[in-house]
C-alpha positions as CSV (number, residue, x, y, z in Angstrom):
1,M,3.8,13.2,-17.5
2,K,0.3,11.8,-17.0
3,P,-1.4,13.1,-13.9
4,L,-2.3,10.8,-11.0
5,V,-5.8,9.5,-11.1
6,L,-8.0,9.1,-8.0
7,K,-9.6,5.8,-9.0
8,E,-11.8,5.3,-5.9
9,Q,-12.8,7.2,-2.8
10,A,-15.1,6.5,0.1
11,S,-16.0,8.2,3.4
12,T,-18.2,7.8,6.4
13,V,-19.3,10.2,9.2
14,A,-19.7,9.1,12.8
15,K,-20.7,11.0,16.0
16,S,-17.9,11.5,18.5
17,A,-17.7,13.0,22.0
18,D,-16.6,16.4,20.7
19,G,-18.3,16.5,17.3
20,Y,-18.0,14.2,14.3
21,V,-15.3,12.0,12.8
22,V,-14.9,11.6,9.1
23,N,-13.2,8.3,8.1
24,F,-12.0,8.3,4.5
25,A,-10.2,6.0,2.1
26,G,-9.0,6.2,-1.5
27,V,-6.9,4.7,-4.2
28,L,-4.4,6.8,-6.4
29,S,-3.1,5.4,-9.6
30,N,0.1,6.3,-11.4
31,S,0.2,5.3,-15.1
32,N,3.7,6.6,-15.7
33,P,5.9,3.5,-16.0
34,W,9.3,5.0,-15.0
35,H,8.5,7.8,-12.5
36,F,7.5,8.0,-8.8
37,G,4.8,10.4,-7.9
38,E,6.1,12.1,-4.8
39,Q,5.1,14.9,-2.3
40,V,1.5,14.1,-2.9
41,V,-1.1,15.8,-0.5
42,A,-4.7,14.6,-0.2
43,T,-7.2,17.3,0.7
44,V,-10.4,16.2,2.4
45,V,-13.3,18.7,2.4
46,G,-16.7,18.2,4.2
47,R,-19.7,20.4,3.8
48,D,-23.0,20.6,5.7
49,A,-26.5,20.6,4.2
50,K,-26.3,24.3,3.3
51,G,-23.0,23.8,1.5
52,A,-20.9,25.5,4.1
53,E,-17.4,24.0,4.7
54,V,-17.3,22.4,8.1
55,V,-14.0,20.5,7.8
56,R,-10.9,20.7,5.6
57,M,-7.8,18.6,6.2
58,D,-4.6,18.1,4.2
59,Q,-2.8,14.7,4.6
60,Q,0.7,14.0,3.3
61,L,0.6,10.7,1.3
62,D,3.3,8.2,0.6
63,A,5.0,8.1,-2.8
64,V,3.0,6.4,-5.6
65,P,5.2,3.8,-7.4
66,P,5.7,3.7,-11.1
67,A,2.8,2.0,-13.0
68,G,1.3,1.3,-9.6
69,T,-1.3,2.4,-7.1
70,L,-1.4,3.7,-3.6
71,A,-4.2,2.9,-1.1
72,F,-4.6,5.5,1.7
73,T,-6.9,6.1,4.6
74,G,-7.3,8.6,7.4
75,Q,-9.5,10.5,9.8
76,A,-10.6,14.1,10.1
77,K,-12.6,15.8,12.9
78,A,-15.5,18.2,12.3
79,S,-17.5,20.3,14.7
80,A,-20.6,20.1,12.6
81,K,-22.0,17.1,10.7
82,P,-20.9,17.0,7.0
83,V,-23.4,15.6,4.6
84,K,-21.0,15.6,1.6
85,V,-17.3,14.7,1.7
86,T,-14.9,15.0,-1.2
87,I,-11.3,13.9,-1.6
88,D,-8.8,15.5,-4.0
89,Y,-5.0,15.6,-4.3
90,R,-2.3,18.1,-5.2
91,S,1.5,18.9,-5.2
92,T,2.7,16.0,-7.3
93,Q,6.4,15.9,-8.1
94,W,7.9,13.4,-10.5
95,R,11.2,11.6,-10.1
96,Q,12.6,8.9,-12.4
97,A,13.1,5.6,-10.7
98,A,16.7,4.4,-10.2
99,R,15.8,0.8,-11.1
100,V,13.5,-0.7,-13.7
101,P,9.9,-1.1,-12.4
102,S,10.1,-4.9,-12.4
103,S,12.7,-4.7,-9.6
104,L,10.2,-3.0,-7.3
105,L,8.6,-6.1,-5.9
106,K,5.4,-6.1,-3.9
107,F,5.5,-6.9,-0.2
108,P,3.6,-10.2,0.2
109,V,0.6,-10.2,2.5
110,T,-0.7,-13.5,3.7
111,R,-3.3,-15.1,6.1
112,V,-5.6,-12.1,6.0
113,Q,-8.7,-12.5,8.1
114,T,-11.5,-10.0,8.8
115,F,-13.8,-10.2,11.8
116,K,-16.8,-8.0,12.6
117,Q,-16.9,-6.9,16.2
118,K,-19.9,-6.4,18.4
119,N,-19.5,-2.7,18.4
120,G,-19.7,-2.6,14.6
121,T,-16.0,-2.2,13.9
122,Y,-14.0,-4.7,11.7
123,L,-10.8,-6.3,12.9
124,V,-8.3,-7.2,10.2
125,T,-5.3,-9.5,10.9
126,G,-2.6,-11.1,8.7
127,Q,1.1,-11.3,8.1
128,V,3.4,-9.2,5.9
129,G,6.8,-10.3,4.4
130,N,9.8,-8.6,2.9
131,P,11.0,-9.9,-0.5
132,Y,14.3,-8.0,-0.3
133,V,17.7,-8.9,1.2
134,L,17.9,-5.7,3.2
135,P,15.6,-5.3,6.2
136,T,13.2,-2.4,6.3
137,S,12.6,-0.3,9.4
138,G,8.9,-0.3,8.9
139,L,6.1,-0.9,6.5
140,L,2.7,0.7,6.2
141,V,-0.1,-1.9,6.0
142,T,-3.4,-0.6,4.5
143,A,-6.7,-2.6,4.5
144,L,-9.6,-1.6,2.2
145,L,-13.0,-3.2,2.8
146,R,-15.3,-3.8,-0.1
147,D,-18.8,-5.1,-0.7
148,K,-19.9,-8.0,-3.0
149,A,-19.7,-5.8,-6.1
150,G,-16.2,-4.5,-5.2
151,K,-17.3,-1.1,-4.1
152,L,-15.0,0.6,-1.7
153,L,-16.6,1.0,1.8
154,G,-13.7,2.2,4.0
155,G,-10.4,1.2,5.4
156,A,-7.6,1.7,7.9
157,N,-3.8,1.3,8.2
158,T,-1.1,0.4,10.7
159,F,2.7,0.2,10.9
160,V,4.8,-2.9,11.2
161,D,8.4,-2.4,12.4
162,D,11.6,-4.1,11.5
163,V,10.5,-6.5,8.7
164,R,13.3,-8.8,7.6
165,A,13.7,-11.4,4.9
166,G,12.4,-14.8,5.9
167,K,10.2,-13.4,8.6
168,S,6.4,-12.6,8.4
169,P,5.4,-10.5,11.4
170,R,1.7,-10.2,12.2
171,F,-0.4,-7.0,11.9
172,I,-3.7,-6.1,13.5
173,L,-5.8,-3.1,12.6
174,T,-9.3,-1.8,13.2
175,V,-11.6,-0.3,10.6
176,E,-14.2,2.1,12.2
177,G,-17.1,4.2,11.1
178,L,-18.9,1.8,8.7
179,P,-22.7,1.9,8.9
180,N,-24.6,-1.1,10.2
181,S,-26.0,-1.5,6.7
182,A,-22.6,-2.1,5.2
183,K,-22.1,-5.6,3.8
184,V,-18.4,-6.4,3.8
185,A,-17.5,-9.2,1.4
186,R,-13.8,-8.7,0.6
187,T,-10.7,-7.2,2.2
188,D,-7.8,-5.9,0.1
189,V,-4.6,-5.5,2.0
190,T,-1.4,-3.9,0.7
191,A,1.9,-3.0,2.3
192,G,4.6,-0.6,1.3
193,T,7.4,1.7,2.5
194,W,6.2,4.9,4.0
195,G,7.4,8.4,3.3
196,S,6.7,11.2,0.8
197,T,9.5,9.9,-1.6
198,G,10.2,6.6,-3.2
199,R,13.8,6.4,-2.0
200,P,13.2,3.8,0.9
201,Y,11.6,1.6,-1.7
202,E,14.4,2.1,-4.2
203,E,17.1,1.4,-1.6
204,L,15.6,-2.0,-0.9
205,A,15.5,-2.8,-4.6
206,L,19.1,-1.7,-5.1
207,G,20.1,-4.1,-2.3
208,G,18.6,-7.0,-4.3
209,A,15.8,-9.5,-3.9
210,V,15.9,-12.7,-2.0
211,P,16.6,-15.6,-4.4
212,V,13.5,-17.5,-5.3
213,H,15.2,-20.9,-5.3
214,T,16.9,-21.5,-2.0
215,V,16.7,-25.3,-1.8
216,K,19.9,-27.1,-2.4
217,P,20.0,-29.6,-5.3
218,T,19.5,-33.2,-4.4
219,T,21.3,-34.8,-7.4
220,A,24.9,-35.8,-7.1
221,P,27.5,-33.7,-8.9
222,F,29.2,-35.0,-12.0
223,A,32.2,-37.3,-11.2
224,K,34.2,-35.6,-14.0
225,D,33.7,-32.3,-15.7
226,R,32.5,-33.0,-19.2
227,G,34.5,-30.0,-20.5
228,R,33.8,-28.5,-23.9
229,Q,34.7,-29.0,-27.5
230,V,37.4,-26.7,-28.9
231,L,36.5,-25.4,-32.3
232,T,39.1,-25.2,-35.1
233,G,40.9,-21.8,-35.0
234,E,39.8,-21.0,-31.5
235,S,42.6,-19.4,-29.5
236,K,43.6,-21.0,-26.2
237,P,43.5,-18.9,-23.0
């Protein structure tokens, strides 16, 4: 199995009432086409100017789908100001998917809007849908903010409960900690099932996808069945 790859990572440090808050975001990639990457743990480490460790936090991540990516965000508190923050991951377990990867459809995200607030935070809104017949008890929506060149600046996430086929509930989340010099030009929003394994995702896929064509035909049916030609030697039913 090919290991997961941390394609991107970003972090910012902001002063808080009781110390400092480290806001971090990253993107994990799974190049294995038939296996979920499960039980993944992200480790965030912050060090001060002298190289001393001032914060270390482990965060359980959601399963990384086959031939897919996982965007994740989080926060960690530090008593002293870290000048360097690194993100790594560990504890990957592999499990073969019960369905072909093409059946694992993406959850559609629409009407995404990003607004910069007076306090320097960014408000992200939009709608999320469910392409499957079965309802899902909840989806994790993750927004990643990028500059004009596509560089990852930061992000945040939120939960949307009870997402059913044919419905597109609204989500609202706030991205904090970006410096005033940050120039946000693009917002990437993804949604997915949450949990350390891919089973919630598989259960939706096993239940089937909503048919793409749901409009009834407008042409009249044939007045008489045209039947078929019986070939010589063909046995009758």
